[in-house]
All heavy atoms as an XYZ file, in Angstrom:
675
protein
N     -25.166      3.615     10.220
C     -24.778      4.742      9.406
C     -24.347      4.248      8.028
O     -23.521      3.352      7.899
C     -23.610      5.449     10.077
C     -23.037      6.562      9.303
S     -21.807      7.404     10.323
C     -20.819      8.115      9.086
N     -24.908      4.808      6.985
C     -24.498      4.445      5.617
C     -23.202      5.151      5.273
O     -22.969      6.274      5.606
C     -25.570      4.874      4.628
C     -26.874      4.095      4.687
C     -27.876      4.706      3.726
C     -26.639      2.650      4.335
N     -22.374      4.426      4.559
C     -21.137      5.006      4.116
C     -21.307      5.452      2.684
O     -21.656      4.697      1.807
C     -20.036      3.975      4.184
C     -18.765      4.448      3.557
C     -18.659      5.361      2.557
C     -17.489      4.072      3.886
N     -17.364      5.581      2.262
C     -16.620      4.787      3.062
C     -16.943      3.196      4.812
C     -15.258      4.642      3.112
C     -15.587      3.077      4.856
C     -14.758      3.796      4.016
N     -21.038      6.721      2.411
C     -21.101      7.235      1.046
C     -19.697      7.548      0.535
O     -19.362      7.125     -0.540
C     -22.002      8.464      0.958
C     -23.410      8.168      1.257
N     -24.225      7.494      0.385
C     -24.177      8.360      2.360
C     -25.422      7.317      0.920
N     -25.401      7.851      2.127
N     -18.967      8.289      1.276
C     -17.592      8.641      0.862
C     -16.697      8.768      2.075
O     -17.139      8.994      3.188
C     -17.556      9.984      0.099
O     -18.088     11.006      0.947
C     -18.340      9.924     -1.201
N     -15.418      8.611      1.841
C     -14.406      8.790      2.875
C     -13.445      9.864      2.425
O     -12.728      9.673      1.458
C     -13.673      7.485      3.081
N     -13.428     11.037      3.070
C     -12.514     12.089      2.618
C     -11.076     11.730      2.911
O     -10.760     11.123      3.919
C     -12.957     13.321      3.427
C     -13.716     12.789      4.563
C     -14.257     11.448      4.168
N     -10.184     12.050      1.987
C      -8.754     11.868      2.167
C      -8.182     13.222      2.496
O      -8.328     14.175      1.718
C      -8.130     11.307      0.901
C      -6.648     11.040      0.941
C      -6.350      9.938      1.961
C      -6.142     10.620     -0.418
N      -7.530     13.352      3.649
C      -7.043     14.645      4.106
C      -5.577     14.812      3.777
O      -4.784     13.871      3.835
C      -7.264     14.767      5.616
C      -8.691     14.622      6.102
C      -8.738     14.734      7.617
C      -9.602     15.654      5.474
N      -5.192     16.060      3.492
C      -3.793     16.338      3.305
C      -3.153     16.701      4.633
O      -3.797     16.680      5.680
C      -3.576     17.451      2.255
C      -4.119     18.793      2.693
O      -4.345     19.053      3.864
N      -4.335     19.662      1.730
N      -1.885     17.045      4.641
C      -1.144     17.300      5.882
C      -1.736     18.472      6.682
O      -1.593     18.520      7.894
C       0.325     17.600      5.573
C       1.057     16.436      4.950
S       1.227     15.053      6.067
C       2.594     15.595      7.025
N      -2.380     19.401      6.036
C      -2.926     20.557      6.734
C      -4.400     20.376      7.075
O      -5.066     21.282      7.521
C      -2.740     21.805      5.877
C      -1.276     22.168      5.705
C      -1.123     23.403      4.847
C       0.358     23.700      4.646
N       0.569     24.866      3.802
N      -4.929     19.168      6.826
C      -6.310     18.876      7.164
C      -7.306     19.218      6.092
O      -8.513     19.029      6.284
N      -6.854     19.699      4.949
C      -7.776     19.984      3.847
C      -8.134     18.702      3.091
O      -7.359     17.767      3.054
N      -9.275     18.689      2.487
C      -9.722     17.498      1.775
C      -9.095     17.440      0.395
O      -9.139     18.391     -0.364
C     -11.263     17.464      1.656
C     -11.720     16.309      0.816
C     -11.899     17.423      3.036
N      -8.464     16.298      0.073
C      -7.921     16.104     -1.271
C      -9.021     15.570     -2.177
O      -9.262     16.095     -3.228
C      -6.826     14.998     -1.217
C      -5.444     15.501     -1.017
C      -5.145     16.344      0.022
C      -4.441     15.101     -1.876
C      -3.844     16.783      0.217
C      -3.144     15.540     -1.700
C      -2.852     16.369     -0.648
N      -9.647     14.500     -1.745
C     -10.670     13.849     -2.555
C     -11.504     12.978     -1.658
O     -11.134     12.673     -0.528
C     -10.020     13.006     -3.643
N     -12.648     12.564     -2.170
C     -13.487     11.648     -1.434
C     -13.587     10.368     -2.241
O     -13.713     10.408     -3.453
C     -14.855     12.268     -1.183
C     -14.779     13.453     -0.238
C     -16.143     13.980      0.146
O     -17.152     13.376     -0.246
O     -16.177     14.982      0.860
N     -13.553      9.246     -1.552
C     -13.575      7.957     -2.185
C     -14.710      7.124     -1.596
O     -14.985      7.203     -0.405
C     -12.240      7.205     -1.962
C     -11.087      7.958     -2.571
C     -10.273      8.739     -1.764
C     -10.840      7.888     -3.912
C      -9.196      9.449     -2.295
C      -9.775      8.607     -4.473
C      -8.963      9.376     -3.664
O      -7.932     10.075     -4.214
N     -15.311      6.308     -2.428
C     -16.348      5.422     -1.934
C     -15.711      4.251     -1.222
O     -14.525      3.965     -1.393
C     -17.224      4.879     -3.092
O     -16.400      4.043     -3.928
C     -17.843      6.004     -3.894
N     -16.509      3.557     -0.432
C     -16.046      2.344      0.251
C     -15.523      1.322     -0.778
O     -14.487      0.708     -0.577
C     -17.157      1.770      1.081
C     -16.771      0.528      1.849
C     -17.884      0.068      2.786
N     -17.525     -1.092      3.529
C     -16.731     -1.158      4.589
N     -16.200     -0.027      5.047
N     -16.410     -2.296      5.175
N     -16.217      1.206     -1.885
C     -15.808      0.252     -2.919
C     -14.449      0.635     -3.516
O     -13.629     -0.240     -3.788
C     -16.879      0.178     -4.017
C     -18.166     -0.486     -3.573
C     -19.024      0.381     -2.617
O     -18.947      1.643     -2.712
O     -19.741     -0.197     -1.823
N     -14.212      1.943     -3.711
C     -12.920      2.386     -4.219
C     -11.813      2.073     -3.250
O     -10.714      1.646     -3.648
C     -12.960      3.876     -4.522
C     -13.784      4.230     -5.753
C     -13.977      5.726     -5.920
O     -14.126      6.458     -4.911
O     -13.962      6.151     -7.083
N     -12.070      2.286     -1.967
C     -11.049      1.958     -0.962
C     -10.767      0.465     -0.893
O      -9.621      0.041     -0.773
C     -11.471      2.494      0.410
C     -11.500      4.018      0.558
C     -12.104      4.410      1.899
C     -10.106      4.600      0.398
N     -11.821     -0.336     -0.981
C     -11.633     -1.790     -0.962
C     -10.831     -2.272     -2.183
O      -9.951     -3.141     -2.068
C     -12.984     -2.517     -0.890
C     -13.711     -2.377      0.438
C     -15.155     -2.900      0.307
C     -12.976     -3.115      1.546
N     -11.116     -1.684     -3.338
C     -10.372     -2.048     -4.546
C      -8.902     -1.585     -4.428
O      -7.993     -2.322     -4.835
C     -11.016     -1.450     -5.797
C     -10.275     -1.734     -7.080
C     -10.121     -3.216     -7.419
O     -10.864     -4.064     -6.888
O      -9.235     -3.527     -8.232
N      -8.684     -0.406     -3.913
C      -7.322      0.079     -3.697
C      -6.553     -0.882     -2.785
O      -5.406     -1.242     -3.045
C      -7.317      1.476     -3.116
N      -7.232     -1.312     -1.721
C      -6.603     -2.238     -0.792
C      -6.273     -3.576     -1.470
O      -5.217     -4.161     -1.254
C      -7.529     -2.462      0.404
C      -6.845     -3.093      1.558
C      -7.718     -2.993      2.772
N      -6.893     -3.274      3.945
C      -7.366     -3.581      5.085
N      -8.649     -3.593      5.313
N      -6.567     -3.837      6.096
N      -7.188     -4.041     -2.328
C      -6.947     -5.305     -3.050
C      -5.735     -5.161     -3.957
O      -4.884     -6.060     -4.033
C      -8.189     -5.676     -3.849
C      -8.137     -7.060     -4.465
C      -9.407     -7.403     -5.216
N      -9.485     -6.699     -6.499
C      -8.821     -7.075     -7.598
N      -8.017     -8.127     -7.563
N      -8.937     -6.394     -8.699
N      -5.630     -4.032     -4.641
C      -4.500     -3.795     -5.524
C      -3.178     -3.677     -4.757
O      -2.144     -4.163     -5.186
C      -4.724     -2.535     -6.369
C      -5.852     -2.666     -7.372
C      -5.621     -3.766     -8.366
O      -4.506     -4.032     -8.828
N      -6.697     -4.476     -8.695
N      -3.234     -3.026     -3.619
C      -2.040     -2.918     -2.775
C      -1.593     -4.297     -2.294
O      -0.411     -4.608     -2.313
C      -2.280     -1.955     -1.609
C      -2.376     -0.517     -2.122
C      -1.166     -2.057     -0.542
C      -2.855      0.509     -1.085
N      -2.532     -5.110     -1.861
C      -2.203     -6.472     -1.432
C      -1.527     -7.252     -2.546
O      -0.538     -7.966     -2.316
C      -3.458     -7.223     -0.966
C      -3.970     -6.759      0.380
O      -3.202     -6.143      1.154
O      -5.153     -6.982      0.663
N      -2.026     -7.113     -3.766
C      -1.429     -7.796     -4.893
C      -0.007     -7.294     -5.151
O       0.926     -8.091     -5.369
C      -2.286     -7.550     -6.163
O      -1.653     -8.075     -7.304
N       0.164     -5.984     -5.089
C       1.500     -5.394     -5.298
C       2.464     -5.831     -4.199
O       3.644     -6.135     -4.465
C       1.397     -3.867     -5.359
O       0.523     -3.505     -6.425
C       2.766     -3.229     -5.580
N       1.998     -5.898     -2.946
C       2.854     -6.345     -1.854
C       3.321     -7.768     -2.092
O       4.490     -8.110     -1.854
C       2.110     -6.233     -0.521
C       1.946     -4.842      0.041
C       0.971     -4.829      1.209
C       3.290     -4.285      0.491
N       2.399     -8.604     -2.548
C       2.768    -10.006     -2.831
C       3.853    -10.064     -3.919
O       4.868    -10.769     -3.788
C       1.536    -10.798     -3.254
C       1.865    -12.191     -3.702
N       2.163    -13.200     -2.807
C       1.961    -12.733     -4.925
C       2.428    -14.303     -3.478
N       2.302    -14.042     -4.759
N       3.650     -9.314     -4.983
C       4.621     -9.300     -6.091
C       5.963     -8.754     -5.648
O       7.031     -9.279     -6.053
C       4.066     -8.499     -7.258
C       2.899     -9.182     -7.938
C       2.287     -8.298     -9.013
C       1.038     -8.949     -9.563
N       0.313     -8.087    -10.507
N       5.971     -7.718     -4.829
C       7.228     -7.167     -4.328
C       7.954     -8.171     -3.449
O       9.191     -8.270     -3.490
C       6.987     -5.867     -3.569
C       6.654     -4.652     -4.420
C       6.130     -3.513     -3.538
C       7.862     -4.219     -5.220
N       7.221     -8.936     -2.662
C       7.831     -9.980     -1.856
C       8.524    -11.013     -2.730
O       9.609    -11.494     -2.418
N       7.871    -11.359     -3.834
C       8.480    -12.321     -4.767
C       9.700    -11.748     -5.438
O      10.678    -12.474     -5.679
C       7.442    -12.732     -5.805
C       6.264    -13.539     -5.244
C       6.679    -14.819     -4.568
O       7.498    -15.561     -5.133
O       6.207    -15.041     -3.430
N       9.688    -10.447     -5.737
C      10.855     -9.799     -6.333
C      12.058     -9.921     -5.385
O      13.168    -10.255     -5.792
C      10.557     -8.318     -6.654
C      11.833     -7.530     -6.907
C       9.623     -8.228     -7.835
N      11.805     -9.641     -4.100
C      12.888     -9.718     -3.108
C      13.436    -11.136     -3.028
O      14.644    -11.351     -3.038
C      12.407     -9.223     -1.733
C      12.164     -7.716     -1.780
C      13.402     -9.562     -0.646
C      11.489     -7.141     -0.571
N      12.544    -12.111     -2.958
C      12.988    -13.523     -2.919
C      13.852    -13.859     -4.122
O      14.906    -14.522     -3.992
C      11.791    -14.484     -2.898
C      11.095    -14.570     -1.574
C      10.042    -15.658     -1.675
C       8.868    -15.360     -0.768
N       7.770    -16.313     -0.966
N      13.414    -13.415     -5.292
C      14.152    -13.718     -6.522
C      15.556    -13.092     -6.490
O      16.550    -13.774     -6.764
C      13.390    -13.187     -7.766
O      12.127    -13.850     -7.826
C      14.172    -13.440     -9.050
N      15.650    -11.818     -6.170
C      16.937    -11.154     -6.128
C      17.833    -11.736     -5.049
O      19.040    -11.879     -5.241
C      16.789     -9.660     -5.958
C      16.396     -8.919     -7.221
C      15.363     -8.016     -7.192
C      17.044     -9.143     -8.425
C      14.993     -7.332     -8.348
C      16.677     -8.476     -9.576
C      15.638     -7.565     -9.529
N      17.280    -12.044     -3.886
C      18.083    -12.592     -2.803
C      18.569    -14.019     -3.067
O      19.547    -14.454     -2.486
C      17.314    -12.526     -1.477
C      17.196    -11.084     -0.952
C      16.444    -10.968      0.347
O      15.671    -11.913      0.707
O      16.616     -9.935      1.035
N      17.895    -14.713     -3.995
C      18.326    -16.078     -4.304
C      19.333    -16.141     -5.452
O      19.847    -17.205     -5.769
C      17.094    -16.922     -4.657
O      16.551    -16.520     -5.901
N      19.652    -15.017     -6.050
C      20.650    -14.974     -7.136
C      22.024    -15.345     -6.590
O      22.293    -15.267     -5.398
C      20.685    -13.586     -7.763
C      19.399    -13.114     -8.368
C      19.292    -13.627     -9.761
C      18.059    -13.019    -10.435
N      17.841    -13.596    -11.753
N      22.892    -15.738     -7.516
C      24.267    -16.129     -7.118
C      24.999    -15.007     -6.395
O      25.729    -15.258     -5.449
C      25.087    -16.551     -8.355
C      24.649    -17.892     -8.890
O      24.068    -18.684     -8.126
O      24.892    -18.138    -10.095
N      24.800    -13.786     -6.835
C      25.472    -12.644     -6.224
C      24.432    -11.614     -5.836
O      24.258    -10.589     -6.537
C      26.509    -12.065     -7.191
C      27.303    -10.948     -6.588
O      27.212    -10.676     -5.384
N      28.090    -10.289     -7.401
N      23.706    -11.823     -4.712
C      22.625    -10.885     -4.352
C      23.092     -9.452     -4.112
O      22.303     -8.536     -4.268
C      22.009    -11.516     -3.112
C      22.970    -12.514     -2.628
C      23.850    -12.882     -3.755
N      24.362     -9.275     -3.746
C      24.860     -7.899     -3.531
C      24.780     -7.075     -4.808
O      24.615     -5.864     -4.750
C      26.302     -7.938     -2.995
C      26.409     -8.426     -1.572
C      25.563     -7.553     -0.630
O      25.490     -6.343     -0.739
N      24.905     -8.206      0.308
N      24.864     -7.741     -5.945
C      24.763     -7.057     -7.238
C      23.375     -6.406     -7.394
O      23.241     -5.420     -8.101
C      24.999     -8.076     -8.338
C      24.920     -7.519     -9.726
C      25.208     -8.609    -10.748
C      25.029     -8.114    -12.166
N      25.250     -9.163    -13.156
N      22.389     -6.941     -6.700
C      21.009     -6.475     -6.799
C      20.549     -5.714     -5.557
O      19.363     -5.540     -5.352
C      20.075     -7.668     -7.054
C      20.498     -8.475     -8.254
C      21.254     -9.625     -8.106
C      20.163     -8.065     -9.525
C      21.654    -10.363     -9.206
C      20.549     -8.785    -10.644
C      21.307     -9.941    -10.478
O      21.706    -10.661    -11.556
N      21.488     -5.258     -4.742
C      21.164     -4.636     -3.469
C      20.273     -3.402     -3.649
O      19.338     -3.192     -2.862
C      22.412     -4.298     -2.669
C      22.103     -3.918     -1.243
C      21.340     -5.023     -0.492
O      21.714     -6.170     -0.528
N      20.269     -4.651      0.172
N      20.543     -2.614     -4.663
C      19.698     -1.404     -4.839
C      18.239     -1.789     -5.195
O      17.320     -1.170     -4.686
C      20.277     -0.479     -5.907
O      20.308     -1.103     -7.164
N      18.058     -2.822     -6.002
C      16.704     -3.269     -6.324
C      16.015     -3.870     -5.105
O      14.810     -3.656     -4.898
C      16.719     -4.309     -7.444
C      17.077     -3.718     -8.800
C      18.573     -3.796     -9.103
O      19.408     -3.866     -8.167
N      18.933     -3.776    -10.366
N      16.775     -4.602     -4.297
C      16.220     -5.187     -3.071
C      15.800     -4.078     -2.112
O      14.701     -4.114     -1.539
C      17.240     -6.149     -2.413
C      17.448     -7.370     -3.308
C      16.804     -6.546     -1.015
C      18.649     -8.240     -2.887
N      16.650     -3.086     -1.920
C      16.352     -1.966     -1.053
C      15.122     -1.213     -1.546
O      14.219     -0.876     -0.746
C      17.553     -1.013     -0.965
O      18.663     -1.720     -0.408
C      17.255      0.186     -0.072
N      15.029     -0.952     -2.831
C      13.874     -0.266     -3.401
C      12.592     -1.066     -3.160
O      11.564     -0.487     -2.726
C      14.081     -0.026     -4.890
C      12.928      0.669     -5.626
C      12.656      2.039     -5.057
C      13.234      0.732     -7.111
N      12.634     -2.361     -3.386
C      11.447     -3.218     -3.173
C      11.038     -3.187     -1.702
O       9.847     -3.087     -1.392
C      11.726     -4.622     -3.648
N      12.002     -3.238     -0.795
C      11.680     -3.201      0.641
C      11.072     -1.866      1.038
O      10.127     -1.809      1.833
C      12.921     -3.501      1.482
C      13.342     -4.957      1.406
C      14.575     -5.244      2.226
C      14.937     -6.723      2.178
N      16.141     -7.002      2.975
N      11.571     -0.787      0.489
C      11.023      0.540      0.771
C       9.585      0.679      0.221
O       8.715      1.258      0.866
C      11.911      1.641      0.196
C      13.193      1.799      0.974
C      14.060      2.861      0.379
N      15.298      2.981      1.176
C      16.375      3.644      0.767
N      16.395      4.250     -0.413
N      17.425      3.724      1.535
N       9.391      0.084     -0.956
C       8.034      0.115     -1.507
C       7.070     -0.725     -0.668
O       5.917     -0.336     -0.481
C       8.057     -0.370     -2.956
C       8.665      0.652     -3.877
C       8.716      0.174     -5.301
N       9.177      1.262     -6.170
C       9.575      1.115     -7.416
N       9.555     -0.082     -7.964
N       9.971      2.146     -8.114
N       7.553     -1.855     -0.173
C       6.722     -2.679      0.697
C       6.320     -1.884      1.921
O       5.159     -1.887      2.351
C       7.444     -3.981      1.081
C       7.437     -4.955     -0.098
C       6.811     -4.642      2.327
C       8.261     -6.208      0.109
N       7.269     -1.174      2.510
C       6.977     -0.340      3.665
C       5.924      0.722      3.345
O       4.957      0.912      4.080
C       8.257      0.290      4.212
C       8.041      0.986      5.539
O       7.401      0.426      6.413
N       8.548      2.185      5.657
N       6.116      1.421      2.221
C       5.185      2.486      1.839
C       3.779      1.920      1.564
O       2.780      2.479      2.032
C       5.707      3.218      0.594
N       3.699      0.834      0.825
C       2.397      0.239      0.545
C       1.758     -0.331      1.780
O       0.526     -0.288      1.932
C       2.508     -0.850     -0.536
C       2.587     -0.303     -1.953
C       3.676     -0.570     -2.740
C       1.567      0.466     -2.469
C       3.767     -0.086     -4.032
C       1.632      0.959     -3.764
C       2.736      0.684     -4.543
N       2.539     -0.837      2.709
C       1.992     -1.361      3.962
C       1.375     -0.226      4.784
O       0.301     -0.389      5.373
C       3.080     -2.050      4.774
O       3.522     -3.216      4.114
N       2.032      0.933      4.803
C       1.501      2.087      5.493
C       0.169      2.497      4.846
O      -0.832      2.738      5.536
C       2.495      3.262      5.502
C       3.698      2.915      6.403
C       1.821      4.564      5.942
C       4.862      3.871      6.253
N       0.160      2.581      3.527
C      -1.068      2.967      2.803
C      -2.180      1.968      3.093
O      -3.318      2.371      3.348
C      -0.801      3.042      1.306
N      -1.867      0.696      3.106
C      -2.851     -0.334      3.387
C      -3.404     -0.211      4.793
O      -4.613     -0.330      5.018
C      -2.237     -1.715      3.171
C      -3.154     -2.666      2.472
O      -4.182     -2.301      1.943
N      -2.732     -3.912      2.452
N      -2.544      0.061      5.743
C      -2.984      0.247      7.132
C      -3.889      1.449      7.266
O      -4.922      1.414      7.960
C      -1.787      0.433      8.068
C      -0.997     -0.859      8.281
O      -1.503     -1.944      7.928
O       0.134     -0.756      8.811
N      -3.567      2.557      6.588
C      -4.392      3.760      6.631
C      -5.754      3.524      5.992
O      -6.779      3.980      6.518
C      -3.680      4.932      5.975
C      -2.441      5.433      6.728
C      -1.682      6.444      5.860
C      -2.802      6.014      8.058
N      -5.768      2.806      4.893
C      -7.078      2.453      4.269
C      -7.867      1.595      5.225
O      -9.074      1.803      5.402
C      -6.852      1.737      2.928
C      -6.294      2.719      1.884
C      -8.170      1.100      2.428
C      -5.839      2.057      0.600
N      -7.207      0.612      5.879
C      -7.895     -0.231      6.830
C      -8.493      0.571      7.982
O      -9.624      0.323      8.408
N      -7.729      1.521      8.498
C      -8.241      2.371      9.570
C      -9.461      3.172      9.105
O     -10.454      3.273      9.830
C      -7.149      3.333     10.062
C      -6.064      2.687     10.881
C      -4.973      3.638     11.265
O      -5.196      4.886     11.239
O      -3.865      3.172     11.615
N      -9.388      3.683      7.904
C     -10.526      4.463      7.382
C     -11.746      3.590      7.205
O     -12.851      4.012      7.543
C     -10.126      5.114      6.058
C     -11.108      6.118      5.579
C     -11.201      7.267      6.585
C     -12.207      8.280      6.142
N     -12.415      9.291      7.185
N     -11.551      2.392      6.714
C     -12.682      1.488      6.542
C     -13.290      1.090      7.883
O     -14.506      1.000      7.988
C     -12.205      0.212      5.794
C     -11.904      0.396      4.300
C     -11.182     -0.820      3.755
C     -13.165      0.686      3.522
N     -12.456      0.932      8.897
C     -12.950      0.596     10.223
C     -13.734      1.762     10.845
O     -14.757      1.573     11.450
C     -11.776      0.219     11.157
O     -11.104     -0.914     10.572
C     -12.249     -0.149     12.543
N     -13.239      2.980     10.657
C     -13.897      4.173     11.212
C     -15.275      4.401     10.620
O     -16.173      4.912     11.292
C     -13.060      5.416     10.918
C     -11.786      5.502     11.682
C     -10.949      6.691     11.189
O     -11.327      7.442     10.333
N      -9.756      6.824     11.790
N     -15.449      4.041      9.378
C     -16.656      4.420      8.663
C     -17.734      3.324      8.696
O     -18.722      3.450      8.010
C     -16.308      4.761      7.204
C     -15.409      5.941      7.076
C     -16.046      7.243      7.523
O     -17.260      7.392      7.410
O     -15.297      8.106      8.015
N     -17.556      2.264      9.458
C     -18.543      1.195      9.499
C     -19.835      1.664     10.135
O     -19.917      2.467     10.969
C     -18.015     -0.016     10.237
C     -17.113     -0.840      9.364
C     -16.741     -2.123     10.043
C     -15.891     -2.959      9.153
N     -15.488     -4.187      9.746
C-alpha cells in the first residue's frame, strides 16, 4: 500500500489536516532534536549551585519532554500503521 497522507484527527474524530510521510518523519526528527536540547537544559539547571532557584524552569522542561514524547510516540504509531 502506498502512503500518500496521514490524517490527523481531533478529539471528536474530525480531520484536522493530512500530512505526508515525509512531513511526519521531519516532525519526528525535530521533536527528537528538541527532546535532546531539553534534556541538556535540565542537566544544566540541575548542576547549578542552587538548583532550587531554577525549579520552575526544570519543571517546565520536564513537562515539555513529556508532551513531546507523547507527540513522538503518536507520530511513531501513525507511521507504523501506514506502512
